[in-house]
Short mmCIF file of the C-alpha atoms (twelve columns), coordinates in Angstrom:
data_MODEL
# 
_entry.id   MODEL 
# 
loop_
_atom_site.group_PDB 
_atom_site.id 
_atom_site.type_symbol 
_atom_site.label_atom_id 
_atom_site.label_alt_id 
_atom_site.label_comp_id 
_atom_site.label_asym_id 
_atom_site.label_seq_id 
_atom_site.Cartn_x 
_atom_site.Cartn_y 
_atom_site.Cartn_z 
_atom_site.pdbx_PDB_model_num 
ATOM 1   C CA . MET A 1   -10.593 1.002  30.280 1 
ATOM 2   C CA . ASN A 2   -10.880 4.356  32.205 1 
ATOM 3   C CA . ASN A 3   -8.364  6.882  33.429 1 
ATOM 4   C CA . LYS A 4   -7.654  7.490  29.353 1 
ATOM 5   C CA . VAL A 5   -5.368  10.757 28.339 1 
ATOM 6   C CA . ILE A 6   -4.985  11.475 24.816 1 
ATOM 7   C CA . LEU A 7   -1.643  12.729 23.728 1 
ATOM 8   C CA . VAL A 8   -1.898  14.336 20.150 1 
ATOM 9   C CA . THR A 9   1.331   15.495 19.156 1 
ATOM 10  C CA . GLY A 10  0.827   14.559 15.025 1 
ATOM 11  C CA . GLY A 11  -1.381  14.215 12.068 1 
ATOM 12  C CA . THR A 12  -2.334  14.698 8.647  1 
ATOM 13  C CA . GLY A 13  -4.569  17.925 7.416  1 
ATOM 14  C CA . SER A 14  -7.866  15.612 8.324  1 
ATOM 15  C CA . PHE A 15  -7.070  14.505 11.573 1 
ATOM 16  C CA . GLY A 16  -8.686  17.238 12.932 1 
ATOM 17  C CA . GLN A 17  -12.168 15.815 11.227 1 
ATOM 18  C CA . LYS A 18  -10.965 12.139 12.217 1 
ATOM 19  C CA . PHE A 19  -10.792 12.834 15.938 1 
ATOM 20  C CA . THR A 20  -13.949 13.301 16.181 1 
ATOM 21  C CA . GLU A 21  -14.966 9.808  15.576 1 
ATOM 22  C CA . ILE A 22  -12.177 8.556  17.665 1 
ATOM 23  C CA . VAL A 23  -13.773 7.064  21.118 1 
ATOM 24  C CA . ILE A 24  -12.385 9.013  23.671 1 
ATOM 25  C CA . LYS A 25  -11.957 7.052  27.134 1 
ATOM 26  C CA . GLU A 26  -13.145 8.864  30.739 1 
ATOM 27  C CA . HIS A 27  -10.497 10.666 31.755 1 
ATOM 28  C CA . ASN A 28  -9.989  10.380 35.847 1 
ATOM 29  C CA . PRO A 29  -7.006  13.310 37.268 1 
ATOM 30  C CA . LYS A 30  -6.918  11.513 40.639 1 
ATOM 31  C CA . ALA A 31  -5.773  7.935  39.350 1 
ATOM 32  C CA . ARG A 32  -2.413  10.004 37.451 1 
ATOM 33  C CA . SER A 33  -1.532  11.877 40.763 1 
ATOM 34  C CA . GLU A 34  -2.011  8.409  42.886 1 
ATOM 35  C CA . ALA A 35  0.934   7.184  39.941 1 
ATOM 36  C CA . LYS A 36  2.984   10.215 40.446 1 
ATOM 37  C CA . SER A 37  2.784   9.878  44.180 1 
ATOM 38  C CA . SER A 38  3.890   6.163  44.462 1 
ATOM 39  C CA . GLU A 39  6.851   7.176  42.485 1 
ATOM 40  C CA . GLN A 40  5.915   4.735  39.159 1 
ATOM 41  C CA . LEU A 41  5.639   6.571  35.888 1 
ATOM 42  C CA . PRO A 42  2.501   6.187  34.299 1 
ATOM 43  C CA . LEU A 43  2.531   3.567  31.709 1 
ATOM 44  C CA . VAL A 44  2.295   5.495  27.805 1 
ATOM 45  C CA . THR A 45  0.392   3.716  24.967 1 
ATOM 46  C CA . ILE A 46  1.052   4.993  21.259 1 
ATOM 47  C CA . ILE A 47  -0.790  3.874  18.892 1 
ATOM 48  C CA . ILE A 48  0.141   4.151  15.028 1 
ATOM 49  C CA . PRO A 49  -3.014  3.722  12.634 1 
ATOM 50  C CA . SER A 50  -1.211  2.419  9.361  1 
ATOM 51  C CA . LEU A 51  -1.906  1.247  5.862  1 
ATOM 52  C CA . ASN A 52  0.811   1.016  3.239  1 
ATOM 53  C CA . GLN A 53  3.476   3.059  5.332  1 
ATOM 54  C CA . GLY A 54  6.315   1.071  4.340  1 
ATOM 55  C CA . ASP A 55  8.127   4.234  3.144  1 
ATOM 56  C CA . PHE A 56  8.215   5.497  6.884  1 
ATOM 57  C CA . ILE A 57  6.937   3.337  9.812  1 
ATOM 58  C CA . GLU A 58  10.036  2.224  10.824 1 
ATOM 59  C CA . ARG A 59  11.038  5.996  11.394 1 
ATOM 60  C CA . THR A 60  7.672   6.470  13.377 1 
ATOM 61  C CA . LEU A 61  8.731   3.288  15.379 1 
ATOM 62  C CA . LEU A 62  12.185  4.627  15.937 1 
ATOM 63  C CA . SER A 63  11.522  7.463  16.931 1 
ATOM 64  C CA . ILE A 64  9.277   5.917  20.401 1 
ATOM 65  C CA . LEU A 65  11.540  3.152  20.545 1 
ATOM 66  C CA . LYS A 66  14.751  5.460  21.067 1 
ATOM 67  C CA . GLN A 67  12.639  7.790  23.697 1 
ATOM 68  C CA . ASP A 68  14.488  8.343  27.158 1 
ATOM 69  C CA . TYR A 69  11.035  7.591  28.619 1 
ATOM 70  C CA . PRO A 70  10.670  3.944  29.631 1 
ATOM 71  C CA . ASN A 71  7.591   2.773  30.643 1 
ATOM 72  C CA . LYS A 72  5.498   2.681  27.284 1 
ATOM 73  C CA . GLU A 73  3.830   0.279  24.734 1 
ATOM 74  C CA . ILE A 74  3.658   0.434  21.176 1 
ATOM 75  C CA . ILE A 75  0.812   -0.661 19.264 1 
ATOM 76  C CA . VAL A 76  0.624   -0.377 15.499 1 
ATOM 77  C CA . MET A 77  -3.258  -1.042 13.954 1 
ATOM 78  C CA . ASP A 78  -2.325  -1.892 10.375 1 
ATOM 79  C CA . GLY A 79  -5.169  -2.046 7.639  1 
ATOM 80  C CA . ALA A 80  -3.872  -5.176 5.814  1 
ATOM 81  C CA . SER A 81  -0.804  -3.276 3.763  1 
ATOM 82  C CA . THR A 82  0.399   -4.866 0.846  1 
ATOM 83  C CA . ASP A 83  3.874   -2.874 0.621  1 
ATOM 84  C CA . ASP A 84  6.501   -3.710 2.930  1 
ATOM 85  C CA . THR A 85  5.084   -2.442 6.273  1 
ATOM 86  C CA . VAL A 86  4.333   -6.018 7.607  1 
ATOM 87  C CA . ASP A 87  7.502   -6.914 7.129  1 
ATOM 88  C CA . ILE A 88  9.527   -3.938 8.835  1 
ATOM 89  C CA . LEU A 89  6.638   -4.918 11.764 1 
ATOM 90  C CA . ARG A 90  7.707   -8.614 11.827 1 
ATOM 91  C CA . ARG A 91  11.448  -7.177 12.757 1 
ATOM 92  C CA . TYR A 92  10.297  -5.010 15.668 1 
ATOM 93  C CA . SER A 93  7.518   -7.592 17.183 1 
ATOM 94  C CA . ALA A 94  9.557   -8.005 20.314 1 
ATOM 95  C CA . GLU A 95  8.778   -4.220 21.314 1 
ATOM 96  C CA . VAL A 96  5.610   -3.455 19.430 1 
ATOM 97  C CA . GLN A 97  2.443   -4.760 19.510 1 
ATOM 98  C CA . TRP A 98  1.119   -5.006 16.203 1 
ATOM 99  C CA . VAL A 99  -2.259  -6.075 14.126 1 
ATOM 100 C CA . SER A 100 -2.864  -6.389 10.303 1 
ATOM 101 C CA . GLU A 101 -6.077  -7.163 9.315  1 
ATOM 102 C CA . LYS A 102 -8.571  -4.653 7.143  1 
ATOM 103 C CA . ASP A 103 -10.614 -1.941 9.017  1 
ATOM 104 C CA . LYS A 104 -13.175 1.247  8.269  1 
ATOM 105 C CA . GLY A 105 -10.210 3.493  8.175  1 
ATOM 106 C CA . TYR A 106 -8.315  5.809  10.542 1 
ATOM 107 C CA . ALA A 107 -10.755 6.280  13.397 1 
ATOM 108 C CA . ASP A 108 -11.721 2.385  13.484 1 
ATOM 109 C CA . ALA A 109 -7.903  1.455  13.298 1 
ATOM 110 C CA . VAL A 110 -7.363  4.030  16.080 1 
ATOM 111 C CA . ASN A 111 -10.301 2.636  18.306 1 
ATOM 112 C CA . LYS A 112 -9.115  -0.540 17.834 1 
ATOM 113 C CA . GLY A 113 -6.209  0.288  19.500 1 
ATOM 114 C CA . LEU A 114 -7.345  1.889  22.149 1 
ATOM 115 C CA . ARG A 115 -8.970  -1.449 23.032 1 
ATOM 116 C CA . MET A 116 -5.755  -3.054 23.642 1 
ATOM 117 C CA . ALA A 117 -4.299  -0.086 25.365 1 
ATOM 118 C CA . ARG A 118 -3.252  -0.771 28.827 1 
ATOM 119 C CA . GLY A 119 -1.908  2.896  29.400 1 
ATOM 120 C CA . GLU A 120 -2.714  5.765  31.673 1 
ATOM 121 C CA . ILE A 121 -1.886  8.388  28.645 1 
ATOM 122 C CA . ILE A 122 -2.459  7.660  25.150 1 
ATOM 123 C CA . GLY A 123 -0.594  8.753  22.287 1 
ATOM 124 C CA . ILE A 124 -2.177  8.836  19.116 1 
ATOM 125 C CA . GLN A 125 0.877   8.846  15.733 1 
ATOM 126 C CA . SER A 126 0.624   8.933  12.361 1 
ATOM 127 C CA . SER A 127 2.175   6.309  10.613 1 
ATOM 128 C CA . ASP A 128 4.405   8.580  8.608  1 
ATOM 129 C CA . ASP A 129 4.903   10.901 11.647 1 
ATOM 130 C CA . TYR A 130 7.529   10.976 14.545 1 
ATOM 131 C CA . TYR A 131 8.271   11.992 17.951 1 
ATOM 132 C CA . THR A 132 11.508  14.717 18.412 1 
ATOM 133 C CA . ARG A 133 13.593  13.672 21.685 1 
ATOM 134 C CA . HIS A 134 11.950  13.528 24.816 1 
ATOM 135 C CA . ALA A 135 8.237   14.112 23.749 1 
ATOM 136 C CA . ILE A 136 7.158   11.383 25.502 1 
ATOM 137 C CA . GLY A 137 8.611   11.870 28.718 1 
ATOM 138 C CA . GLU A 138 7.861   15.632 28.351 1 
ATOM 139 C CA . ALA A 139 3.795   14.827 28.001 1 
ATOM 140 C CA . ALA A 140 3.928   12.601 30.504 1 
ATOM 141 C CA . ASN A 141 5.512   15.156 32.557 1 
ATOM 142 C CA . LEU A 142 3.113   17.646 31.822 1 
ATOM 143 C CA . LEU A 143 0.184   15.698 32.426 1 
ATOM 144 C CA . THR A 144 1.031   14.802 35.714 1 
ATOM 145 C CA . ARG A 145 2.374   18.087 37.259 1 
ATOM 146 C CA . TYR A 146 -1.244  19.172 35.279 1 
ATOM 147 C CA . PRO A 147 -3.936  16.561 36.640 1 
ATOM 148 C CA . GLU A 148 -6.768  18.839 35.432 1 
ATOM 149 C CA . ALA A 149 -5.593  18.035 32.025 1 
ATOM 150 C CA . SER A 150 -7.074  16.011 29.676 1 
ATOM 151 C CA . LEU A 151 -4.700  16.946 26.462 1 
ATOM 152 C CA . VAL A 152 -1.819  18.098 25.797 1 
ATOM 153 C CA . SER A 153 -0.597  19.030 22.072 1 
ATOM 154 C CA . GLY A 154 2.671   20.124 20.854 1 
ATOM 155 C CA . LYS A 155 4.604   22.057 18.184 1 
ATOM 156 C CA . ARG A 156 4.886   20.333 15.027 1 
ATOM 157 C CA . ILE A 157 7.454   20.709 12.655 1 
ATOM 158 C CA . HIS A 158 6.263   20.123 8.896  1 
ATOM 159 C CA . ILE A 159 8.424   17.805 6.396  1 
ATOM 160 C CA . ASP A 160 8.320   16.649 3.303  1 
ATOM 161 C CA . ALA A 161 9.938   12.897 2.051  1 
ATOM 162 C CA . LYS A 162 13.213  13.582 2.901  1 
ATOM 163 C CA . ASN A 163 12.844  14.700 5.756  1 
ATOM 164 C CA . GLN A 164 14.039  18.293 5.063  1 
ATOM 165 C CA . GLU A 165 11.590  21.283 7.368  1 
ATOM 166 C CA . ILE A 166 9.076   22.695 5.257  1 
ATOM 167 C CA . MET A 167 7.543   25.293 7.931  1 
ATOM 168 C CA . ARG A 168 6.873   24.789 11.936 1 
ATOM 169 C CA . SER A 169 3.092   25.146 13.215 1 
ATOM 170 C CA . GLY A 170 1.851   25.773 16.665 1 
ATOM 171 C CA . ASN A 171 3.997   28.547 18.248 1 
ATOM 172 C CA . GLN A 172 3.185   27.373 21.969 1 
ATOM 173 C CA . ASN A 173 2.208   24.209 23.218 1 
ATOM 174 C CA . ARG A 174 -1.130  23.596 25.530 1 
ATOM 175 C CA . ILE A 175 -2.703  21.537 27.567 1 
ATOM 176 C CA . ALA A 176 -6.808  21.282 28.049 1 
ATOM 177 C CA . ALA A 177 -8.631  20.469 31.136 1 
ATOM 178 C CA . SER A 178 -11.942 18.369 30.058 1 
ATOM 179 C CA . SER A 179 -13.784 19.334 33.224 1 
ATOM 180 C CA . SER A 180 -13.586 23.699 32.208 1 
ATOM 181 C CA . ARG A 181 -13.154 23.333 28.771 1 
ATOM 182 C CA . VAL A 182 -10.233 25.756 29.537 1 
ATOM 183 C CA . THR A 183 -6.705  25.596 27.332 1 
ATOM 184 C CA . LYS A 184 -3.379  26.759 29.055 1 
ATOM 185 C CA . LYS A 185 -1.041  28.080 27.255 1 
ATOM 186 C CA . LEU A 186 2.306   26.232 28.772 1 
ATOM 187 C CA . GLU A 187 5.333   28.587 29.276 1 
ATOM 188 C CA . THR A 188 7.936   25.991 27.881 1 
ATOM 189 C CA . ALA A 189 8.631   24.998 23.937 1 
ATOM 190 C CA . CYS A 190 8.508   20.621 24.966 1 
ATOM 191 C CA . LEU A 191 6.652   18.850 22.824 1 
ATOM 192 C CA . SER A 192 7.132   18.467 19.289 1 
ATOM 193 C CA . SER A 193 6.146   15.936 16.305 1 
ATOM 194 C CA . ARG A 194 7.908   16.220 13.071 1 
ATOM 195 C CA . ILE A 195 4.805   15.955 10.193 1 
ATOM 196 C CA . LEU A 196 5.104   14.494 6.626  1 
# 
């Protein structure tokens, strides 16, 4: 499982703290540039850790399924929800890989998803967040255009439970290169995620 790149476009207040526990696989920019030269789109895997998110999980799934980027896989790692999350996941079984079993929390769920992931690019999306239009395609494009990048992060739109905008954060999209640990500001606003 090498050649993984992490795409981060959403999360909760504690996301940064939990992110340090997640195993990030080796980054190999050569593999991405080879995929581009053969005119194949890189596979993007979106991992969604979830627990009792029946009120939001369908919206999250639909935001990924409706993306115009065709080469994607969705993996939901559910921590044995007791609400209607599993019923919702069953409805999307043809398009979404999912497992519902007890886990040790967010980082454990993400790590289990990483072990299942086939994608060259990995996205971690919270189960109560959703992507805005074109987010996945734009991220894949940026990661292909900047092969030295190992992480992409976009603007965030914070919303309440009724989808009403509360605030925006992150005034620039960013890519980070693992080799030089340099963060580059991107010239256009192309990624965003709605965060509950």
